[in-house]
C-alpha positions as CSV (number, residue, x, y, z in Angstrom):
1,X,0.2,-0.1,0.0
2,X,1.5,3.3,-1.0
3,X,2.2,6.4,1.6
4,X,-0.5,8.3,-0.2
5,X,-3.2,5.2,-0.2
6,X,-2.4,4.9,4.2
7,X,-3.1,8.6,4.0
8,X,-6.5,8.4,2.3
9,X,-7.4,5.6,4.4
10,X,-6.8,7.0,7.2
11,X,-8.5,10.7,6.7
12,X,-12.2,8.3,5.6
13,X,-11.7,5.9,8.5
14,X,-15.1,6.2,11.1
15,X,-15.1,4.8,14.4
16,X,-16.2,0.8,15.7
17,X,2.2,19.6,24.4
18,X,12.7,32.6,32.1
19,X,15.9,33.3,32.3
20,X,16.9,30.2,33.4
21,X,15.9,28.4,30.2
22,X,17.1,30.8,27.9
23,X,20.4,30.9,29.6
24,X,20.4,27.0,28.9
25,X,19.9,27.8,25.5
26,X,23.2,29.8,25.1
27,X,24.5,26.3,25.5
28,X,23.2,24.9,22.2
29,X,24.0,28.5,20.6
30,X,27.7,26.7,18.6
31,X,25.6,26.5,15.5
32,X,25.9,22.9,14.7
33,X,22.9,21.2,12.9
34,X,23.4,17.4,12.8
35,X,21.3,15.6,9.5
36,X,19.7,11.8,10.6
37,X,19.0,11.2,7.1
38,X,20.1,7.5,6.6
39,X,20.6,6.7,10.4
40,X,19.3,3.6,10.9
41,X,21.4,2.1,8.3
42,X,24.5,3.8,9.3
43,X,24.9,4.0,12.7
44,X,27.3,1.5,14.2
45,X,25.9,0.4,17.9
46,X,27.0,2.2,21.2
47,X,29.9,0.3,22.6
48,X,28.5,-3.1,21.1
49,X,30.1,-6.5,20.1
50,X,28.4,-8.5,17.2
51,X,26.0,-11.0,18.8
52,X,25.4,-10.1,21.7
53,X,22.4,-9.0,23.2
54,X,22.4,-5.5,24.3
55,X,21.0,-3.9,28.3
56,X,22.9,-0.6,27.6
57,X,19.9,1.7,26.1
58,X,22.0,4.4,24.6
59,X,24.5,7.2,25.9
60,X,23.5,11.2,26.8
61,X,25.7,13.4,24.1
62,X,23.9,16.5,24.8
63,X,22.7,18.3,27.7
64,X,21.8,21.6,29.4
65,X,20.5,23.0,32.3
66,X,18.6,20.7,35.1
67,X,18.1,17.1,34.3
68,X,17.8,14.7,36.6
69,X,17.5,10.7,35.9
70,X,15.9,8.2,38.7
71,X,17.4,4.4,38.0
72,X,15.5,1.1,38.0
73,X,17.4,0.8,41.6
74,X,15.7,4.1,42.6
75,X,19.2,5.6,42.8
76,X,18.5,9.6,41.7
77,X,21.8,12.3,40.3
78,X,22.2,14.6,37.8
79,X,22.6,13.8,34.1
80,X,25.8,14.3,32.4
81,X,27.1,14.1,28.8
82,X,28.6,10.6,28.5
83,X,26.0,8.8,31.0
84,X,25.1,5.4,29.7
85,X,21.6,4.7,29.8
86,X,19.5,2.1,31.2
87,X,16.5,0.0,30.8
88,X,14.1,1.3,33.9
89,X,16.4,4.8,34.1
90,X,13.7,8.0,34.4
91,X,14.9,11.2,32.6
92,X,13.4,14.2,34.1
93,X,14.0,17.5,32.6
94,X,13.6,20.9,34.6
95,X,11.7,23.8,33.3
96,X,15.7,25.0,31.8
97,X,17.2,21.1,30.7
98,X,17.6,19.3,27.5
99,X,18.9,16.0,26.5
100,X,19.8,14.4,23.8
101,X,20.8,10.4,23.7
102,X,22.4,8.1,21.2
103,X,20.8,4.9,21.2
104,X,22.4,1.7,21.5
105,X,20.2,1.2,17.8
106,X,21.6,4.3,16.1
107,X,18.3,6.1,17.2
108,X,18.3,9.4,19.0
109,X,15.8,10.5,21.9
110,X,15.4,14.0,22.6
111,X,13.4,14.9,25.8
112,X,12.4,18.9,26.1
113,X,12.2,20.9,29.3
114,X,9.0,20.4,31.9
115,X,9.0,16.6,30.5
116,X,9.8,13.3,32.1
117,X,10.4,9.4,30.0
118,X,10.7,6.3,30.9
119,X,13.3,3.4,29.5
120,X,10.6,0.8,29.5
121,X,12.1,-1.8,28.1
122,X,15.2,-2.3,26.3
123,X,16.5,-5.4,24.6
124,X,18.5,-5.1,21.0
125,X,20.7,-7.3,19.8
126,X,23.0,-6.2,16.3
127,X,22.8,-9.7,14.6
128,X,19.3,-10.0,15.6
129,X,17.8,-6.7,15.4
130,X,14.3,-8.0,14.5
131,X,14.2,-9.5,17.7
132,X,14.5,-6.3,19.5
133,X,11.9,-5.3,22.7
134,X,12.3,-1.2,22.8
135,X,9.3,0.6,24.9
136,X,9.6,4.2,26.1
137,X,6.5,5.6,28.1
138,X,6.6,10.0,28.1
139,X,5.0,10.6,31.6
140,X,4.8,14.3,30.6
141,X,6.0,17.2,28.6
142,X,7.4,16.8,25.0
143,X,9.8,13.9,24.1
144,X,11.5,13.5,20.1
145,X,12.3,9.7,19.0
146,X,14.2,9.1,15.4
147,X,13.8,5.1,14.7
148,X,17.0,3.1,14.3
149,X,17.9,-0.2,13.2
150,X,15.7,-2.1,16.6
151,X,12.8,0.1,16.2
152,X,12.9,-0.4,12.8
153,X,13.1,-4.0,12.2
154,X,11.1,-5.3,14.8
155,X,8.2,-2.5,14.6
156,X,5.9,-4.9,16.1
157,X,8.1,-5.0,19.4
158,X,8.5,-1.6,20.1
159,X,6.1,1.0,21.8
160,X,5.9,4.9,22.8
161,X,3.1,5.3,25.7
162,X,1.6,8.0,27.3
163,X,-0.8,8.2,30.0
164,X,-3.5,7.9,27.2
165,X,-2.0,6.5,24.3
166,X,-0.4,4.0,22.2
167,X,2.3,5.1,19.7
168,X,3.5,2.7,16.9
169,X,5.8,3.4,14.0
170,X,6.4,3.0,10.5
171,X,9.4,3.5,10.2
172,X,10.1,7.1,11.4
173,X,10.7,10.7,13.2
174,X,8.3,12.1,15.5
175,X,7.9,14.4,18.6
176,X,5.4,13.9,21.0
177,X,3.6,16.3,23.7
178,X,1.8,14.2,26.4
179,X,-0.5,15.3,29.2
180,X,-2.8,13.1,31.8
181,X,-5.4,13.7,29.7
182,X,-4.0,14.8,26.4
183,X,-2.1,13.6,23.8
184,X,-0.4,15.0,20.6
185,X,1.7,13.5,17.5
186,X,3.7,15.1,15.0
187,X,5.6,13.4,12.0
188,X,8.7,14.7,9.9
189,X,9.3,11.5,8.6
190,X,7.3,7.8,8.2
191,X,4.7,7.6,10.0
192,X,2.9,6.6,12.9
193,X,-0.2,4.5,14.6
194,X,-2.0,6.0,18.0
195,X,-4.3,4.4,19.6
196,X,-6.5,4.8,23.1
197,X,-5.2,2.7,25.7
198,X,-7.2,-0.2,27.0
199,X,-9.0,-2.8,26.4
200,X,-7.6,-5.0,23.8
201,X,-4.1,-1.9,23.6
202,X,-2.8,-2.8,26.9
203,X,-0.3,-0.3,28.6
204,X,2.0,-3.1,29.1
205,X,2.3,-4.8,25.4
206,X,4.4,-4.1,22.5
207,X,4.2,-3.5,19.6
208,X,0.9,-0.9,17.5
209,X,-2.6,-0.9,18.5
210,X,-4.3,-1.9,15.0
211,X,-7.9,-2.2,14.5
212,X,-10.9,0.8,14.1
213,X,-9.4,2.7,17.4
214,X,-6.3,3.5,15.4
215,X,-5.3,6.2,13.2
216,X,-2.2,6.9,11.1
217,X,-0.6,9.8,9.9
218,X,2.2,10.0,7.7
219,X,5.0,12.7,6.8
220,X,3.3,13.6,3.7
221,X,0.5,15.1,5.6
222,X,2.6,18.1,6.6
223,X,0.1,21.0,8.4
224,X,-1.7,17.5,10.2
225,X,-1.2,15.9,13.7
226,X,-3.3,13.5,15.9
227,X,-4.7,14.2,18.8
228,X,-6.5,12.5,21.2
229,X,-8.0,13.2,24.3
230,X,-9.0,11.2,27.1
231,X,-12.2,9.2,26.7
232,X,-11.8,9.7,22.9
233,X,-13.0,6.7,21.2
234,X,-10.1,7.2,18.2
235,X,-7.8,9.4,17.7
236,X,-8.3,13.1,14.9
237,X,-6.7,14.8,12.4
238,X,-6.1,17.9,13.1
239,X,-4.2,21.0,11.9
240,X,-1.3,22.3,13.4
241,X,-1.9,25.7,12.1
242,X,-5.2,25.9,14.5
243,X,-4.2,23.5,17.5
244,X,-0.5,24.2,18.8
245,X,1.8,21.1,18.2
246,X,4.4,19.8,19.9
247,X,6.8,21.6,18.8
248,X,5.6,25.3,19.0
249,X,4.5,24.0,22.7
250,X,8.5,23.3,23.7
251,X,10.1,24.5,21.0
252,X,13.1,23.2,20.0
253,X,16.5,24.5,21.1
254,X,18.1,26.0,18.3
255,X,20.7,22.9,17.3
256,X,18.9,20.3,18.2
257,X,19.5,17.7,15.4
258,X,17.2,18.1,12.2
259,X,15.9,15.3,9.6
260,X,17.1,16.0,6.2
261,X,16.8,13.6,2.9
262,X,20.4,15.1,1.6
263,X,22.0,14.9,5.0
264,X,25.1,12.5,6.2
265,X,24.3,9.3,8.3
266,X,25.6,9.8,11.9
267,X,28.7,8.5,12.1
268,X,30.5,8.5,15.3
269,X,33.0,11.1,14.0
270,X,30.2,13.5,13.5
271,X,29.1,13.1,17.4
272,X,32.8,13.5,18.5
273,X,32.4,17.1,16.6
274,X,29.1,17.6,17.7
275,X,30.7,17.5,21.3
276,X,34.0,19.0,20.4
277,X,32.3,22.4,19.4
278,X,30.0,22.7,22.4
279,X,31.9,25.0,24.3
280,X,29.9,26.8,26.1
281,X,27.7,23.8,27.9
282,X,28.3,25.5,31.2
283,X,27.7,29.2,30.5
284,X,27.5,31.7,32.9
285,X,26.3,35.0,32.9
286,X,29.3,37.6,33.3
287,X,29.5,39.8,36.2
288,X,27.1,42.8,36.2
289,X,27.0,46.3,37.7
290,X,24.1,47.2,38.8
291,X,21.3,49.5,36.5
292,X,18.3,50.3,36.4
293,X,17.6,48.8,33.1
294,X,18.3,46.1,30.6
295,X,18.7,47.9,27.5
296,X,17.6,44.6,25.4
297,X,19.4,43.6,22.0
298,X,18.4,41.5,18.9
299,X,19.3,40.7,15.7
300,X,18.1,38.2,13.0
301,X,19.4,35.2,12.8
302,X,17.2,33.4,9.5
303,X,19.6,32.8,6.4
304,X,16.1,33.0,4.3
305,X,16.7,35.7,1.5
306,X,14.1,38.8,1.6
307,X,14.6,41.0,4.2
308,X,16.6,44.1,4.9
309,X,17.5,43.8,8.2
310,X,21.1,42.3,7.7
311,X,22.0,39.1,9.5
312,X,23.6,38.6,12.2
313,X,25.4,35.6,14.5
314,X,24.6,35.1,18.3
315,X,28.3,36.0,19.5
316,X,27.5,39.6,18.4
317,X,24.2,40.1,20.0
318,X,24.9,38.0,23.2
319,X,28.2,39.0,23.6
320,X,28.8,40.3,27.8
321,X,24.7,40.6,28.1
322,X,22.6,37.4,29.1
323,X,20.7,35.6,26.2
324,X,16.9,36.3,27.0
325,X,15.1,33.6,24.2
326,X,15.9,32.5,20.7
327,X,13.8,31.3,17.5
328,X,13.9,29.9,14.5
329,X,14.6,34.1,13.3
330,X,16.0,36.4,15.8
331,X,18.0,36.2,18.9
332,X,17.3,38.6,21.9
333,X,19.3,39.3,24.8
334,X,19.5,42.1,27.4
335,X,22.1,43.6,29.8
336,X,20.1,42.2,33.1
337,X,20.2,44.6,36.5
338,X,21.6,42.6,39.2
339,X,19.3,42.9,41.3
340,X,15.9,43.2,40.4
341,X,12.5,42.4,42.5
342,X,9.2,42.3,40.7
343,X,5.8,44.4,42.3
344,X,3.5,42.5,44.0
345,X,0.6,44.3,43.3
346,X,-0.9,45.8,40.6
347,X,-1.3,46.4,36.2
348,X,1.8,48.1,34.1
349,X,0.9,49.1,31.0
350,X,3.7,49.4,28.6
351,X,3.5,50.9,24.9
352,X,5.6,49.3,22.0
353,X,8.9,51.1,21.5
354,X,10.3,48.9,19.0
355,X,10.1,46.7,16.8
356,X,11.7,44.6,13.7
357,X,10.0,41.0,12.0
358,X,9.3,39.4,9.1
359,X,7.1,36.7,7.7
360,X,8.3,34.0,6.0
361,X,6.7,31.9,2.6
362,X,7.6,28.6,4.1
363,X,6.8,27.2,0.3
364,X,9.8,29.7,-1.1
365,X,11.7,30.1,1.8
366,X,11.6,33.9,1.1
367,X,11.2,36.6,3.7
368,X,9.3,40.3,4.1
369,X,9.9,42.6,6.1
370,X,7.0,44.0,8.9
371,X,5.4,46.6,10.5
372,X,3.6,46.5,13.9
373,X,1.6,49.5,14.8
374,X,-1.5,49.7,17.9
375,X,0.4,47.7,20.5
376,X,-0.1,46.8,23.8
377,X,1.5,44.8,26.6
378,X,-0.5,44.6,30.4
379,X,1.4,42.8,33.2
380,X,-0.8,41.6,35.9
381,X,1.7,41.7,38.6
382,X,-0.8,40.0,41.5
383,X,-2.0,37.1,39.3
384,X,1.5,37.4,37.4
385,X,0.3,37.1,34.4
386,X,0.5,39.0,30.8
387,X,-1.3,40.0,28.0
388,X,0.1,41.6,24.7
389,X,-1.5,42.5,20.9
390,X,-0.5,44.0,18.0
391,X,-1.4,45.0,14.4
392,X,0.8,43.4,11.6
393,X,1.5,44.0,8.2
394,X,3.7,42.9,5.5
395,X,2.9,44.3,2.3
396,X,-0.4,42.7,1.5
397,X,-0.5,40.4,4.4
398,X,-2.3,42.0,7.6
399,X,-3.1,39.9,10.6
400,X,-3.8,41.1,14.7
401,X,-1.0,39.4,16.3
402,X,-2.4,38.3,20.5
403,X,-0.6,36.7,22.9
404,X,-1.0,35.4,26.8
405,X,1.2,34.1,29.3
406,X,3.0,33.7,32.9
407,X,5.5,35.8,34.2
408,X,8.1,34.1,36.1
409,X,10.0,35.2,39.5
410,X,12.6,36.2,37.7
411,X,10.7,38.5,35.4
412,X,10.4,36.1,32.4
413,X,7.6,36.1,30.0
414,X,6.3,32.6,28.6
415,X,3.5,32.4,26.6
416,X,0.4,30.1,27.8
417,X,1.0,26.4,26.2
418,X,-2.7,25.6,24.8
419,X,-4.4,29.5,25.2
420,X,-1.7,31.4,24.0
421,X,-2.5,31.6,19.9
422,X,1.2,33.5,19.5
423,X,4.5,32.3,21.4
424,X,6.5,34.8,23.1
425,X,9.4,34.2,25.2
426,X,11.2,37.3,27.3
427,X,11.2,39.1,29.8
428,X,10.2,42.3,31.8
429,X,12.8,44.3,34.0
430,X,11.5,47.5,35.6
431,X,9.8,50.0,33.6
432,X,10.6,48.2,30.6
433,X,10.3,44.8,28.6
434,X,11.5,43.3,25.5
435,X,10.1,39.7,23.7
436,X,10.4,37.5,20.6
437,X,6.9,36.3,18.9
438,X,6.4,33.5,16.6
439,X,3.5,32.9,15.0
440,X,1.4,30.8,11.9
441,X,-0.8,33.0,10.1
442,X,-1.6,30.2,7.4
443,X,-0.2,27.1,6.0
444,X,2.6,28.5,4.5
445,X,3.2,31.8,5.6
446,X,4.5,32.4,9.3
447,X,5.4,35.0,11.1
448,X,8.5,36.1,13.4
449,X,9.7,39.5,15.3
450,X,11.4,40.9,18.3
451,X,9.6,44.0,20.5
452,X,11.0,46.0,23.0
453,X,8.3,47.4,26.0
454,X,8.3,51.2,27.9
455,X,6.0,52.5,30.5
């Protein structure tokens, strides 16, 4: 059955997911992008000898921020680059934590901030990959998985669970958001099959749960994702530009490896080079003298043509400053005061001070500069919440951009994962504020930019 036929079958079936995390991102900004095409065929296992079943599930190749691990024996401690992972390990990333693991069968596992994942079962024999048994459970947050030799060869022996759903693979690269009553799955390559747990779809089983309650999704459906809520009989296909996808709820770090059909396979040499370039892993903001305001600075980092805003690099923006936020098009930094106390009460209304933005045409990879007007930013210090809105115009494209979210104790502005239509990352300091925004305007158009505000 062709990919197109499978997708059509899926669409016609009927029923029978501050500043602390921003600083952690600094450690990722070494400009390295690893491509994972051909990962299954070319990877050599980690510390394995042919013909032996391996209990070592994988190795941590990158970690930033606060990440801990609890072993099957109950021991708990921080995760460090080079650590071996094993069956029974639970990986927990806090608000500033990221971890990448190269699995023993050549796969990739990424755990993003505010996420917890357990390696339930790991059996992989490089001499007999078809006998593999691999199972993960994402108890909360966002994680990404790229299939290795084991899950590719033993699809009936692979399972990725969330609290309410079972995910099987059709040879794939996918990202999952998991909450107690909600699961969302997007696919970069290959395909997945998702079913609600319960009945014949047992939580302790391996392999996909097929049948009338299953929904398939393939990467050819670029603007679709699978969503299932507690109590649903069958997962549904929803548009990623209508409902926040996992990558929007917990964006990938700028250096997270990307899938590419043209890219080289990930060999041991590539992994070693990747490690060697991570020079900022232990980044500590420089000492600063007390200041009344924080003087935000931003730069455009996207390489797409069409914008009159000259591209810059991270080093020139961040040098000597604290990194506040970064998205696919801009980076924002500021010289933060050494001590800063937010008001305990009251409402702060801020006016738009400066803006730079672009609208990206994803079909052509070209940019058009945008203009913002009629802007407002209101911060409720009693409840530590903010709301913002402004009009955006770029040639014949016009939109009203709105966002809302929380205010951290350190002044961090972060949009609400499900209720905010726009991804916002920034900070408020005294009488000033600044943030980056990113918003999908249509299946082919994205808006991104940087803004500063003053009372």
